[in-house]
C-alpha positions in Angstrom: 39.4 103.5 116.1 41.5 102.9 113.2 40.5 106.1 112.0 41.4 108.3 115.2 44.5 106.3 115.2 46.0 106.5 111.5 44.7 110.5 112.2 47.2 110.6 115.1 49.9 108.9 113.4 49.6 111.6 110.5 49.3 114.1 113.2 52.7 112.7 114.6 54.5 112.6 111.3 53.5 116.1 110.5 54.9 117.1 113.6 58.1 115.3 112.9 58.6 116.3 109.5 57.8 120.1 110.4 60.2 119.9 113.3 63.0 118.0 111.2 62.5 121.4 108.6 62.8 123.4 111.6 66.4 121.8 112.7 67.6 122.0 109.2 66.9 125.8 108.8 68.6 126.8 112.3 71.3 124.4 111.0 71.5 126.2 107.7 72.2 129.2 109.3 74.7 128.4 112.1 76.5 126.3 108.7 76.1 129.8 106.7 77.1 132.2 109.8 80.5 129.9 110.1 81.6 130.0 107.1 80.6 133.9 106.3 83.0 133.9 110.1 86.0 131.8 108.5 86.5 133.5 105.3 89.9 135.2 104.1 90.1 138.8 103.4 90.1 138.4 99.6 87.1 136.0 99.8 88.7 132.4 99.6 88.4 130.3 102.2 91.4 127.7 103.4 90.7 125.5 106.7 93.4 123.0 108.0 94.8 119.9 105.7 95.3 117.2 108.1 98.0 114.5 107.5 99.7 111.9 110.0 102.7 112.9 112.3 104.8 111.7 109.7 105.2 115.1 107.9 105.8 117.4 110.8 108.9 114.5 112.2 110.5 115.0 108.6 110.3 118.8 108.5 112.3 118.2 112.3 114.6 116.3 111.1 115.0 118.5 107.7 115.9 121.7 109.9 118.1 119.3 112.1 120.0 118.2 109.9 120.6 121.5 108.3 121.2 123.1 111.4 117.9 125.6 112.0 116.8 126.4 115.3 114.6 124.4 116.7 114.5 125.7 120.2 111.7 128.5 119.6 108.9 126.0 118.4 110.3 122.9 120.4 107.5 122.4 122.8 104.6 123.2 120.3 106.0 120.3 118.0 106.2 117.9 121.0 102.7 119.0 122.1 101.3 118.2 118.8 103.1 115.1 118.3 102.0 113.2 121.8 98.8 114.8 120.9 98.4 112.4 118.5 99.3 109.6 119.7 97.6 106.4 120.3 96.5 104.7 123.7 98.7 101.8 123.0 101.9 104.6 122.3 102.3 104.1 118.5 101.1 106.6 115.7 99.0 105.8 112.8 98.3 106.9 109.6 95.3 108.4 110.3 93.4 109.2 113.2 91.9 106.1 114.8 93.8 103.5 112.0 95.7 101.6 114.0 99.7 101.8 115.0 102.0 102.0 111.8 105.6 100.8 112.5 107.2 103.7 110.3 105.2 106.6 111.5 105.8 105.7 114.7 109.4 105.4 114.1 109.7 108.3 113.0 107.7 109.8 115.5 110.0 108.5 118.2 113.3 109.9 116.4 111.6 113.4 115.6 110.6 113.5 119.9 114.3 112.3 120.6 115.9 115.2 118.2 113.2 117.4 120.6 115.1 116.7 123.7 112.4 114.3 124.9 113.9 111.3 127.0 113.8 108.1 125.8 112.8 107.2 129.6 109.3 108.9 129.7 106.6 106.9 129.7 104.7 107.7 126.1 108.8 106.7 124.5 108.6 103.8 126.2 105.5 102.9 125.4 106.2 103.8 121.6 109.2 101.7 121.6 107.2 99.1 123.4 105.3 99.2 119.8 107.5 99.3 117.4 109.6 96.7 118.8 105.9 94.3 119.1 105.7 95.4 115.5 109.3 94.0 114.6 111.1 96.8 115.0 112.9 99.6 112.8 114.0 96.6 110.8 110.2 96.8 109.0 110.2 100.1 108.4 108.8 101.3 104.6 111.7 102.3 102.5 111.0 106.5 102.9 111.6 105.6 106.7 115.0 103.6 105.7 116.0 106.8 104.2 115.1 109.3 106.1 117.1 107.1 109.0 119.9 106.5 106.5 120.7 110.1 106.7 121.0 110.3 109.8 123.7 106.9 109.6 120.9 105.0 111.4 120.3 102.4 108.6 122.9 101.7 106.2 122.5 103.0 102.6 123.4 99.7 101.2 119.4 98.8 102.6 117.8 101.5 101.1 116.9 100.5 96.8 118.9 102.1 94.3 117.6 105.1 92.4 120.4 106.2 89.9 120.3 109.7 88.6 120.3 108.7 85.1 116.6 108.0 85.6 116.3 111.6 84.9 117.8 111.2 80.9 114.9 108.4 80.0 112.9 110.3 77.1 109.0 110.2 77.5 108.8 107.3 74.7 110.4 105.0 76.7 108.3 102.7 78.6 109.7 103.4 82.0 110.8 107.1 82.7 109.9 110.2 85.3 106.8 111.0 83.4 105.3 107.1 83.4 105.3 107.9 87.3 102.0 109.6 89.2 102.7 113.7 89.7 103.3 113.0 93.4 105.8 110.1 93.0 107.6 112.2 90.0 108.4 115.5 91.9 109.8 113.5 94.7 112.0 111.1 93.3 113.4 113.5 91.6 115.3 115.3 94.2 115.9 111.6 96.0 117.9 110.4 92.9 120.0 113.8 93.9 120.3 112.1 97.5 120.6 109.0 97.3 123.6 109.6 94.6 125.4 111.4 97.6 124.4 109.1 100.8 124.6 112.2 102.6 124.6 111.2 106.7 123.4 113.9 109.4 125.7 112.0 112.2 123.8 111.6 114.7 125.4 108.8 117.7 125.5 104.6 116.1 123.6 104.0 118.9 121.0 106.8 119.0 117.8 104.7 117.7 119.0 101.1 119.0 116.5 101.3 121.2 114.1 100.4 118.3 116.0 97.8 117.1 115.4 93.9 117.6 118.7 93.3 117.1 121.3 96.5 116.4 123.8 94.6 115.5 122.6 93.8 112.3 121.3 96.8 110.7 121.6 95.7 106.9 117.8 94.3 106.5 116.7 93.3 102.9 114.2 95.5 101.5 113.1 93.0 99.7 111.6 89.2 99.4 114.5 87.0 97.8 115.0 86.7 94.0 114.1 82.6 94.5 110.8 83.4 96.5 110.1 85.8 93.4 110.6 83.4 90.9 108.3 80.5 93.4 106.1 83.0 93.7 105.7 83.5 89.8 106.4 87.1 90.1 108.4 87.8 86.9 107.8 91.5 86.9 109.1 91.8 90.7 111.9 89.4 89.7 112.7 91.6 86.8 113.2 94.6 88.8 115.0 92.8 91.7 117.7 91.2 89.3 118.2 95.3 88.0 118.2 96.2 91.6 121.1 93.6 92.5 122.7 94.4 89.6 122.7 98.4 90.1 124.1 97.4 93.5 126.9 95.7 92.5 128.1 98.5 89.8 127.8 100.9 92.7 124.5 102.7 91.7 126.4 103.2 88.0 128.2 106.2 90.3 131.7 104.6 88.0 130.8 106.2 85.3 131.7 109.9 86.0 131.2 111.6 82.9 127.2 110.1 82.8 126.5 110.7 86.2 127.7 114.7 86.4 125.7 115.5 83.1 122.6 113.3 84.9 123.1 115.2 88.6 122.8 118.5 86.0 120.1 117.9 84.0 118.0 116.3 87.2 118.5 119.8 88.9 117.8 121.6 86.3 114.2 119.5 86.3 113.9 120.4 89.4 114.4 124.3 89.7 112.5 124.6 86.8 109.4 123.3 88.9 109.9 125.7 92.0 107.5 128.7 92.1 108.3 131.9 92.0 107.2 131.6 95.8 109.9 128.3 96.7 107.3 125.6 96.3 107.4 122.8 94.0 104.5 121.0 93.5 102.4 122.5 96.1 102.9 119.7 98.6 105.4 118.5 101.2 107.3 115.7 99.8 108.6 117.2 96.9 109.5 120.7 98.6 111.2 118.5 101.2 113.6 116.6 99.4 114.3 119.4 96.9 116.4 121.9 99.8 118.4 118.6 100.5 118.9 117.9 97.1 120.0 121.7 96.2 121.8 121.8 99.5 124.0 118.4 98.9 125.3 120.0 95.0 126.4 122.9 96.9 124.1 125.4 97.4 123.8 127.6 100.3 120.9 128.3 103.2 120.9 131.6 101.6 120.5 131.1 98.0 117.1 131.6 96.5 115.8 128.0 95.7 116.8 126.7 99.5 115.9 129.9 101.2 112.5 130.3 99.6 112.1 127.0 99.7 112.3 126.8 103.4 109.8 129.4 103.8 107.3 127.9 101.6 107.5 124.9 103.9 107.0 126.8 106.6 104.0 128.7 105.2 102.5 125.1 105.7 102.5 125.7 109.4 99.7 125.5 111.8 99.4 126.2 115.4 96.5 126.3 117.7 96.6 124.8 121.1 97.1 121.3 120.2 100.6 122.7 119.2 102.1 123.3 115.5 102.0 120.7 113.3 103.6 120.8 109.7 100.5 120.8 106.6 101.2 118.5 103.8 99.5 120.8 101.4 97.1 123.6 101.6 93.9 123.2 100.0 92.6 127.3 99.3 91.1 126.5 95.8 90.0 123.2 96.7 88.3 124.8 100.0 86.8 127.6 98.5 85.0 125.8 95.6 83.5 123.2 97.9 82.1 126.2 100.2 80.6 128.0 97.5 78.8 124.6 96.3 77.8 124.3 99.8 76.5 127.8 100.0 74.5 128.0 96.7 73.1 124.7 97.3 72.0 126.0 100.2 70.6 129.1 98.9 72.8 131.4 101.0 71.2 134.9 100.7 75.1 136.0 100.8 75.4 136.7 96.8 78.1 139.4 97.2 80.4 136.6 99.3 79.7 134.1 96.0 80.3 136.3 94.0 83.9 137.7 95.1 84.7 133.9 95.9 84.1 133.1 92.1 86.0 135.9 91.1 88.7 135.1 93.2 88.6 131.2 91.9 88.7 132.0 88.5 92.2 134.7 88.8 93.7 130.8 89.4 92.9 129.7 86.5 96.1 128.2 84.9 96.0 129.5 81.3 99.7 128.9 80.7 101.0 126.1 78.7 103.1 124.7 81.4 103.0 121.8 83.1 104.1 117.8 83.0 100.5 116.7 82.0 101.7 118.4 78.1 104.2 115.7 77.8 101.5 113.3 76.5 98.9 115.9 75.7 101.3 118.3 74.0 98.3 119.7 71.8 95.6 120.1 74.9 94.5 123.9 75.2 95.1 124.7 79.2 92.1 125.4 81.7 92.7 123.5 84.7 93.1 125.0 88.4 95.1 123.6 91.0 94.6 123.1 94.8 96.6 124.7 96.1 98.2 128.9 96.0 100.5 128.3 94.0 100.7 125.0 92.0 101.7 126.3 87.9 102.9 122.5 87.2 100.2 120.1 88.3 96.8 121.7 87.8 94.2 118.9 89.1 91.5 116.9 87.2 89.1 117.0 90.3 89.7 120.6 91.5 88.2 121.5 87.9 85.3 120.0 87.7 84.5 121.2 91.4 84.6 124.7 90.1 83.2 124.6 87.0 80.4 123.2 89.8 80.7 126.2 91.6 80.5 128.5 88.8 77.5 127.0 87.3 75.7 126.9 90.6 76.5 130.4 90.9 75.6 132.1 87.8 73.8 129.6 85.3 74.9 131.8 82.5 78.3 130.9 83.4 77.9 127.9 80.8 79.0 129.8 78.2 82.1 131.8 79.9 85.4 131.7 78.9 86.3 129.7 82.1 84.0 127.2 82.3 84.8 126.4 78.4 88.8 126.2 78.9 88.3 124.0 81.8 85.8 121.5 80.5 87.8 121.6 77.6 90.8 120.5 79.3 89.0 117.8 81.2 87.7 116.3 78.2 91.4 116.2 76.8 92.7 114.1 80.2 90.0 111.7 79.6 91.9 108.1 79.6 91.1 105.5 77.6 89.4 103.1 80.0 86.2 106.0 80.4 87.1 107.7 83.5 89.6 110.3 85.0 92.4 110.2 86.8 93.4 113.2 89.0 96.8 115.0 87.5 97.8 112.8 84.7 96.4 110.8 81.6 97.2 107.2 80.7 99.4 107.3 83.9 98.2 103.5 84.6 101.2 101.4 84.2 101.1 99.0 87.5 103.7 97.2 87.2 105.8 100.3 88.2 104.8 99.2 91.4 106.9 96.4 91.7 110.0 98.5 91.6 111.8 97.5 94.9 111.7 101.5 96.5 108.0 101.1 95.7 106.9 99.8 99.0 103.5 101.5 99.0 101.9 100.9 95.6 101.6 104.4 94.6 103.5 105.6 91.4 100.5 105.1 89.6 97.7 108.1 88.5 94.8 105.8 87.6 90.9 106.7 86.8 88.9 106.4 90.1 85.3 106.6 90.5 84.7 109.5 92.9 86.8 111.9 90.2 84.9 110.4 87.3 81.8 110.7 89.1 82.4 114.7 90.0 83.1 114.9 86.6 79.8 113.2 85.2 78.0 115.7 87.9 79.9 119.2 85.9 79.5 118.0 82.7 75.3 116.7 83.8 75.2 120.0 84.8 76.6 121.9 81.8 74.0 119.5 79.6 70.7 121.2 81.8 72.1 124.5 82.3 72.6 124.6 78.2 69.3 123.3 77.5 67.2 125.9 79.2 69.2 128.5 76.5 69.8 127.0 73.1 71.5 129.8 71.8 74.6 131.8 72.9 75.8 134.3 71.0 78.4 135.9 73.2 80.7 132.6 72.4 84.4 133.0 71.8 87.3 131.8 70.0 89.0 129.1 71.2 92.1 126.6 70.4 90.5 123.5 69.8 91.5 120.5 71.4 93.3 118.3 69.1 95.1 120.8 66.7 95.5 124.9 66.4 93.2 126.4 64.9 90.7 128.6 66.6 86.9 128.5 66.7 85.4 131.6 65.4 83.5 134.1 67.5 79.3 133.2 67.5 80.1 130.8 64.0 79.4 127.2 63.6 82.7 125.5 62.7 83.5 124.5 59.7 87.2 125.0 58.1 90.0 126.8 60.0 89.2 130.3 60.2 86.3 129.8 58.1 83.8 132.8 57.5 80.9 130.6 57.4 78.8 129.2 59.8 75.8 130.4 62.5 75.7 130.8 66.2 76.8 128.3 68.3 76.3 127.3 71.8 78.8 126.6 74.2 78.2 123.0 74.3 78.4 122.3 70.4 81.7 124.1 70.9 83.0 121.8 73.5 81.2 119.1 71.1 83.5 120.1 67.7 86.6 121.1 69.8 86.7 117.4 71.9 84.5 114.6 70.4 81.9 115.4 72.6 79.7 112.6 71.3 82.4 109.5 72.0 83.9 111.0 75.0 80.1 110.9 76.5 79.4 107.5 75.6 82.9 106.2 76.8 82.0 108.1 80.2 78.9 106.9 80.6 80.0 102.9 79.7 82.9 103.5 82.0 80.0 103.7 84.9 77.5 101.8 83.5 
């Protein structure tokens, strides 16, 4: 009896496994067909990068402020924003997240600018949520700035951002390059905006329905000095004292020669980082703020920096049955890398498609010595990849590691390729002292900067994180496995050493710069020589072990 039951159970398990295998095979085919059906004509993928409604709302603010047409897409924008509204009338920071007062306030204002009546039920629901959350008085600093540009929030209720920050050298404990790349690119144009304090006037009571007390809008943005002292928050106290001092000094506007020079340097800094296509850093916030900055400094809408910038933002548009919205960024390099990895792991039979995708990615490797990462790594050879179509100044470590994985999975022999070696060498040079990797910068870990009154979202630093470090461990581990299967790679090429200017001689084990002595070396040996691989690997292992 027991034997019969055991045999029946084993047959059931075998049958279940066979069914599971069949389901997996069928799903793989469906997914493979989807991948092939969504590929772009030149061999890459790019899906929608979703964000909350603030990106679209802020684009509407820009177009309204600059007098650009909103009528053509009015209904499409409204449809999208309303499609993202929660049941309680709010809008959240992400799908299925609870309502956020700043996000809801921006969505409400955007809808009103598009012509939505405040008496509509959806608007009444949004208003009720904002008031219950404390009113417009509770919005974050960025939302305060957007409201201030329409005269709906006093500029005195916005933290001081003196343009002279742009003049601080990179050796200073606080300077533009101690900020994370996303913060740096956005704050630079905000320095210009906060200097001008523009008001694209709307009626003063235009948003009064969202205030608990619309007669007093000069709401403090930070804790009182006494509270900071009682809490023992010395860093926060110091920054608040400096902010108060700058307020009494009129934000240093009373030093005209210095201010004029700082504004010119700031505009130059921003302009140097604009791509030929008009993008700045490939992400919405610096692009959006930079257009404001140039217009405020006297540029016309037809002048190239502004015209190209507006077109670059419009290129982020995505429209479907839900309506029209603006993406925070586009992700073709990332999407193509992940799709290539997936197809390789799924043993896709479409080898030509994979080869085309890898070729498309390789052609986007950033091999010119430019980018903010070079401020603190001036001798590091370039070799990274960025997330977007156009972003030559801010390659990111995570994309670069994913692309190493994609290349090695598509062709194990690429472990010795120019592309993989350059990418791995660049990643090694971006290692943080704690053994981990950040997204864009190295040693960008001055967390005390999040105490600045301007920083109410704790996002001014780019520190080591587990997911990026884990992907690099995976990429480097696969490199080691691929290398172990072919100990001699005779096609190794010359390359610049990470820490200096000498070149590794092709096919030779490096001894002295330019030496003709040596033997054939492997790709991993070259990396070890160039980037102190044993030390790097030990640090990385300890960081996760």
